[in-house]
C-alpha positions in Angstrom: 0.0 0.0 0.0 1.3 3.5 -0.7 1.0 6.8 1.0 -0.4 9.7 -1.1 0.3 13.4 -0.9 -3.2 14.5 0.2 -2.9 17.8 -1.7 -2.9 15.8 -5.0 -6.0 13.7 -4.2 -9.1 14.4 -6.2 -11.6 16.2 -4.0 -15.4 16.4 -4.6 -15.9 19.7 -2.8 -16.3 20.5 0.9 -17.4 17.7 3.2 -21.2 17.4 3.2 -21.6 19.7 0.2 -24.5 18.7 -2.0 -23.4 17.2 -5.3 -24.2 19.5 -8.3 -27.0 18.6 -10.6 -26.6 18.0 -14.3 -29.6 17.9 -16.6 -31.7 17.2 -13.5 -29.7 14.1 -12.5 -27.8 14.3 -9.2 -24.0 13.9 -9.6 -22.3 11.8 -6.9 -18.8 12.3 -5.6 -15.9 10.7 -7.4 -13.4 10.5 -4.6 -13.2 10.0 -0.9 -12.4 13.1 1.3 -9.0 11.6 2.2 -6.7 8.9 0.6 -6.3 5.5 2.1 -4.2 5.1 5.2 -1.1 2.9 4.7 -1.3 -0.6 6.3 2.5 -1.3 6.0 3.2 -0.3 9.6 0.9 -3.1 10.9 1.5 -6.8 11.2 -1.5 -9.0 11.5 0.7 -11.8 12.9 1.8 -9.6 15.8 -1.9 -9.5 16.8 -2.9 -13.0 16.0 0.0 -14.8 17.7 -1.3 -13.4 21.0 -4.7 -14.8 20.3 -3.9 -18.4 19.5 -6.7 -20.5 20.9 -9.3 -17.7 21.0 -12.4 -17.4 18.9 -11.7 -15.3 15.8 -14.9 -13.3 16.5 -13.4 -12.2 19.9 -10.2 -10.6 18.4 -10.3 -6.9 18.0 -8.3 -5.9 14.9 -6.7 -2.5 14.5 -8.8 -0.1 12.5 -6.1 0.1 9.8 -7.4 -3.3 8.4 -10.9 -1.8 7.9 -12.3 0.1 5.0 -14.6 3.1 5.7 -17.9 1.3 5.1 -20.2 -0.8 7.2 -21.1 -4.4 6.1 -24.6 -3.0 5.4 -23.1 -0.7 2.8 -21.0 -3.6 1.4 -24.3 -5.5 0.8 -25.7 -2.5 -1.0 -23.0 -3.0 -3.6 -25.1 -5.9 -5.0 -27.1 -3.1 -6.7 -24.2 -1.6 -8.8 -25.3 -3.6 -11.9 -29.1 -3.3 -11.2 -29.6 -2.7 -14.9 -29.4 -6.5 -15.3 -32.6 -6.8 -13.1 -34.4 -4.2 -15.2 -33.3 -6.0 -18.4 -34.5 -9.3 -17.0 -37.9 -7.7 -16.2 -38.2 -6.5 -19.8 -37.4 -9.8 -21.5 -40.2 -12.0 -22.7 -38.6 -15.5 -22.6 -37.9 -17.3 -19.3 -34.5 -18.5 -20.7 -33.4 -14.9 -21.5 -34.6 -13.8 -18.0 -32.5 -16.5 -16.3 -29.4 -15.4 -18.3 -29.8 -11.8 -17.0 -30.5 -13.0 -13.4 -27.4 -15.2 -13.6 -25.3 -12.3 -14.8 -26.7 -10.2 -11.9 -25.7 -12.9 -9.4 -22.1 -12.9 -10.8 -21.9 -9.1 -10.9 -23.0 -8.9 -7.2 -19.6 -10.2 -6.1 -17.5 -8.3 -8.7 -16.9 -5.3 -6.5 -15.0 -7.5 -4.0 -12.1 -7.9 -6.5 -8.9 -6.6 -4.8 -10.9 -5.4 -1.8 -8.8 -6.7 1.0 -10.1 -4.2 3.7 -12.6 -5.5 6.2 -15.9 -3.6 6.4 -17.0 -2.4 9.9 -19.2 -4.8 11.8 -22.7 -3.2 12.0 -24.0 -2.4 15.4 -27.3 -4.0 16.5 -30.1 -1.7 15.1 -27.8 0.0 12.6 -29.5 0.8 9.2 -28.6 1.9 5.8 -30.8 3.3 3.0 -30.0 4.2 -0.6 -32.3 5.7 -3.1 -31.0 6.0 -6.6 -33.5 7.5 -9.0 -31.0 7.4 -11.8 -30.7 3.6 -11.4 -34.4 3.0 -10.6 -34.3 1.5 -7.1 -34.4 2.1 -3.4 -32.8 0.0 -0.7 -33.0 -0.5 3.0 -31.0 -2.8 5.4 -30.9 -3.4 9.1 -28.6 -5.3 11.5 -31.2 -7.5 13.1 -29.0 -9.7 15.3 -25.6 -9.3 16.9 -24.9 -13.0 18.0 -25.0 -14.5 15.4 -24.5 -11.4 13.2 -27.4 -11.2 10.7 -27.9 -8.4 8.2 -31.3 -8.2 6.5 -32.0 -6.1 3.3 -34.9 -5.2 1.0 -34.8 -3.4 -2.3 -37.5 -2.5 -4.8 -37.7 -1.0 -8.3 -39.0 2.5 -8.4 -41.2 1.4 -11.3 -42.5 -1.6 -9.3 -40.7 -4.0 -11.6 -38.8 -6.1 -9.0 -38.3 -6.9 -5.3 -34.9 -8.1 -4.1 -34.4 -9.2 -0.5 -32.6 -11.5 1.8 -30.6 -11.9 5.0 -26.9 -12.7 5.2 -25.2 -14.6 8.0 -21.4 -14.4 7.3 -19.6 -17.4 8.8 -15.9 -16.6 9.2 -13.2 -19.3 9.4 -9.5 -18.7 10.1 -7.3 -21.3 8.4 -3.9 -20.0 9.6 -2.9 -18.3 6.3 -6.3 -17.3 5.1 -9.7 -16.1 6.2 -12.8 -17.7 4.6 -16.1 -15.9 4.6 -19.1 -18.1 3.8 -22.1 -15.9 3.2 -25.0 -18.1 4.5 -28.5 -17.0 3.9 -30.9 -16.9 1.0 -31.1 -14.2 -1.6 -34.5 -13.7 -3.4 -35.3 -11.8 -6.6 -38.9 -11.3 -7.6 -39.8 -10.2 -11.1 -43.3 -8.8 -10.5 -44.4 -8.5 -14.1 -43.7 -12.2 -14.8 -44.8 -13.5 -11.3 -41.4 -15.1 -11.0 -39.1 -15.6 -8.0 -35.5 -16.7 -8.1 -33.4 -17.8 -5.1 -29.7 -18.4 -4.6 -26.8 -18.2 -2.2 -23.5 -16.3 -2.9 -20.2 -18.2 -3.3 -17.5 -18.4 -0.6 -15.0 -15.5 -0.4 -11.4 -16.2 0.8 -8.7 -13.7 1.6 -5.2 -15.2 1.4 -2.0 -14.2 3.2 -3.6 -12.5 6.2 -0.4 -13.0 8.2 2.4 -12.6 5.7 2.7 -11.6 2.0 0.5 -9.8 -0.4 -3.3 -10.1 0.3 -5.3 -11.6 -2.5 -8.9 -12.7 -2.9 -10.7 -15.6 -4.6 -14.4 -16.7 -4.8 -15.3 -20.3 -5.0 -18.2 -22.7 -4.7 -21.4 -23.6 -6.6 -24.2 -21.1 -6.9 -27.6 -22.6 -7.8 -30.3 -20.2 -9.0 -33.8 -21.6 -9.1 -36.7 -20.1 -11.0 -39.6 -21.2 -8.7 -42.3 -20.8 -11.4 -40.7 -22.7 -14.4 -38.4 -25.1 -12.5 -35.5 -23.8 -14.7 -32.2 -23.9 -12.8 -28.8 -22.2 -13.4 -25.8 -23.8 -11.9 -22.6 -21.6 -11.7 -19.2 -23.0 -10.7 -17.0 -20.3 -9.2 -13.6 -22.1 -9.7 -11.0 -22.3 -7.0 -7.6 -20.9 -8.0 -6.0 -24.3 -8.6 -2.3 -25.2 -8.2 -0.9 -22.8 -10.8 -3.6 -20.2 -10.8 -5.1 -21.4 -14.1 -8.7 -21.2 -12.8 -8.3 -17.9 -10.9 -11.6 -15.9 -11.1 -13.2 -18.2 -13.6 -16.9 -18.9 -13.6 -18.5 -21.7 -15.7 -22.1 -22.9 -15.7 -25.3 -23.7 -17.5 -29.0 -23.3 -17.5 -31.2 -26.4 -17.4 -34.9 -26.9 -17.6 -36.9 -28.9 -15.0 -36.1 -32.1 -16.8 -32.4 -31.4 -16.6 -32.0 -30.7 -20.3 -29.2 -28.1 -20.8 -30.5 -25.0 -22.5 -27.6 -22.6 -22.4 -23.9 -22.5 -21.4 -22.2 -19.6 -19.6 -18.5 -18.8 -19.0 -16.3 -15.9 -18.0 -14.6 -14.3 -14.9 -16.4 -12.7 -12.0 -13.8 -9.9 -12.2 -14.4 -9.2 -15.9 -17.4 -10.5 -17.8 -19.9 -13.2 -18.5 -20.6 -14.8 -21.9 -23.2 -17.3 -23.0 -23.8 -19.6 -26.0 -26.1 -22.4 -27.0 -25.0 -26.0 -26.0 -24.7 -27.3 -29.6 -22.2 -24.5 -30.6 -20.4 -24.9 -27.4 -19.9 -28.7 -27.8 -18.9 -28.2 -31.5 -16.2 -25.6 -30.5 -14.9 -27.9 -27.7 -14.5 -30.8 -30.2 -12.7 -28.6 -32.7 -10.4 -27.3 -29.9 -9.5 -30.9 -28.9 -8.7 -31.9 -32.4 -6.8 -28.9 -33.6 -5.4 -27.1 -30.6 -3.3 -29.7 -28.8 0.1 -28.4 -30.1 -0.7 -24.7 -29.5 -2.1 -25.4 -26.0 0.9 -27.5 -25.0 3.2 -24.6 -25.8 1.2 -22.0 -23.7 0.9 -24.5 -20.8 4.7 -25.1 -20.7 5.3 -21.4 -19.8 7.2 -21.1 -16.5 4.8 -20.6 -13.5 5.8 -18.5 -10.5 5.4 -20.9 -7.6 6.7 -20.9 -4.1 5.8 -24.4 -3.0 9.4 -25.7 -2.9 10.4 -23.1 -0.2 10.4 -24.9 3.1 8.2 -23.4 5.8 6.9 -20.8 3.4 4.2 -18.7 5.2 2.7 -16.9 2.2 0.7 -18.2 -0.8 2.1 -16.4 -3.9 -0.4 -14.2 -5.6 -1.4 -16.1 -8.7 -0.8 -14.3 -12.0 -4.1 -13.8 -13.7 -4.2 -15.7 -16.9 -5.1 -14.1 -20.3 -8.5 -12.6 -20.5 -11.5 -14.8 -21.3 -11.3 -16.7 -24.6 -14.6 -15.8 -26.4 -16.2 -18.7 -28.3 -17.5 -17.7 -31.7 -21.3 -17.1 -31.6 -21.3 -16.2 -27.9 -23.3 -13.2 -26.6 -22.1 -10.9 -23.9 -24.3 -11.0 -20.8 -22.4 -8.7 -18.5 -19.2 -6.7 -18.3 -17.7 -5.0 -15.2 -17.7 -1.2 -14.9 -14.2 0.3 -15.1 -12.9 1.6 -11.7 -12.0 5.2 -11.2 -8.3 6.0 -11.9 -7.7 6.8 -8.2 -9.3 3.6 -7.0 -6.1 2.1 -5.5 -5.8 5.1 -3.1 -9.5 4.6 -2.2 -9.5 1.0 -0.8 -10.0 -0.3 -4.4 -13.6 1.1 -4.4 -15.7 1.2 -7.5 -17.3 4.5 -8.5 -20.6 3.2 -7.1 -19.0 2.3 -3.8 -17.3 5.7 -3.4 -20.7 7.4 -3.3 -22.2 5.1 -0.6 -21.1 7.0 2.5 -21.6 10.4 1.0 -23.5 12.7 3.5 -25.1 15.5 1.5 -26.3 18.7 3.0 -29.6 18.3 4.8 -29.5 14.5 4.8 -29.4 14.3 8.6 -33.0 15.6 8.7 -34.4 12.8 6.6 -32.3 9.9 7.7 -33.0 7.8 10.9 -30.3 8.4 13.6 -29.2 4.7 13.0 -28.0 5.2 9.4 -24.4 4.2 8.7 -23.6 7.6 7.2 -24.0 9.1 10.7 -21.6 6.5 12.3 -18.6 8.5 13.7 -15.9 5.9 13.5 -16.6 5.2 9.8 -16.8 9.0 9.1 -13.5 9.6 11.0 -11.7 6.9 8.9 -13.2 8.3 5.7 -11.8 11.7 6.6 -8.4 10.3 7.3 -8.5 10.8 11.1 -7.5 7.3 12.2 -7.0 8.1 15.9 -10.5 9.6 16.1 -11.9 6.6 14.2 -10.2 4.1 16.5 -11.4 5.9 19.7 -15.0 6.1 18.3 -15.0 2.5 17.3 -14.0 1.5 20.9 -16.6 3.8 22.4 -19.4 2.5 20.2 -18.5 -1.1 21.0 -18.5 -0.4 24.7 -21.8 1.4 24.4 -23.3 -1.6 22.6 -22.0 -3.9 25.4 -23.5 -1.7 28.1 -26.9 -1.6 26.3 -26.8 -5.4 26.1 -26.1 -5.7 29.9 -29.0 -3.3 30.6 -31.4 -5.4 28.5 -30.3 -8.6 30.3 -30.8 -6.9 33.7 -34.4 -5.9 32.7 -34.9 -9.2 30.8 -35.9 -7.1 27.8 -35.8 -8.5 24.3 -34.2 -6.5 21.5 -36.9 -5.3 19.0 -36.0 -4.9 15.4 -37.6 -2.0 13.5 -38.0 -2.8 9.8 -37.6 -6.6 9.5 -39.2 -9.5 11.3 -38.2 -13.2 11.5 -40.2 -15.6 9.3 -39.8 -18.1 6.6 -38.8 -17.4 3.0 -42.0 -17.6 1.0 -40.3 -19.7 -1.8 -37.8 -22.0 0.0 -39.5 -22.2 3.4 -36.0 -21.6 5.1 -35.8 -19.2 8.0 -35.4 -15.7 6.8 -35.9 -12.0 7.8 -38.7 -10.3 5.9 -39.2 -6.6 5.4 -42.1 -5.4 7.5 -42.7 -2.2 5.5 -43.2 1.4 6.5 -39.6 2.5 6.5 -40.1 5.1 3.7 -43.0 6.7 5.6 -40.1 8.1 7.7 -41.4 7.8 11.2 -38.1 7.5 13.0 -39.3 8.5 16.5 -38.7 5.1 18.1 -35.2 4.5 16.7 -32.6 3.4 19.3 -29.6 5.6 20.2 -26.7 3.5 19.1 -24.1 6.1 18.2 
């Protein structure tokens, strides 16, 4: 990580200043108020070696390993490519709709590429809302449980074309050299015009070299998307990196009907793009490749690989070199391509342009937001402004305040009451879920808890 001269960083105007309007569309900020704090002065191992035998959830990490966003805001990043939902809603054929929904499911994890900072754990009762008229949606989330940590969210199209909702229970596992985050919980997308509902669970995310070496991220696992009306299913394989990094970031999958007949093949990288092709053309291409490409493939496969496995006692997993970009099979159609990141992204925690705008606090916003909104959280705000000492102090204060509130409730034998979500069962899978109770956008925030 590098330090930046703050005088050279791109500014978006004074803190809290309302973004200018252009042709009636609100412009969002393009940079954070201060560049990223260097992490080179900190050693994770110096902290973890004192904590051997303790639960990972009990370890307080220095704020330098965070990024200035709450996990609730990280969830909101699912909506960066919301145009794919609008596209699905406008398509007449179920197969085409499933292609767009699959592309949306892949795009939902794309912003995590090179994002090695940890989002702040939401406080119990913390909320986040986002209304983007230019993108046609509004979004609300709430931290509904502290132990286990559960974040519930609900989003709807401003033209009443979709509802997107779910609850996430991240399960963290520490494997010595890596931290694995398994995002348990069902995600549901309803396309209202077609009376269709799709459900799926995100892949597992793994951050390598948390103790020594350069941090790097991979996503792996099988994601199954089910259309509950037609019985069509999309099965996506997020490939693990593999021994020589050949499969790094790769996604392959297919759509099948309720009789398991393959209807469509998909391939690409979750960091770049997703392509699709009909099964006949795909099989024909693969046969040709096997017949005519052995010699050329052997040459490219014999290239020297950078590996570290023969070094005894090696603590770090070398960052795999990303292979050449996706080879496009003739006749394929592009389903999704990632948005390019802003040029100053590396100094802004590798945020996308969409992410940069999430914690923006515009003039007058405090009057319309509930007092529990992430934008009002002082430790995140301090970190975003580059004041790490203040951020660290505020983080400790908020955590202590949360502990005291928990003790008081225990003394009075009072149950925590959620505001905008209630426990129930997912209407399509029957699995336990948190369902949006409504009324948030009526903006009666008189009974919100004082958590900051």
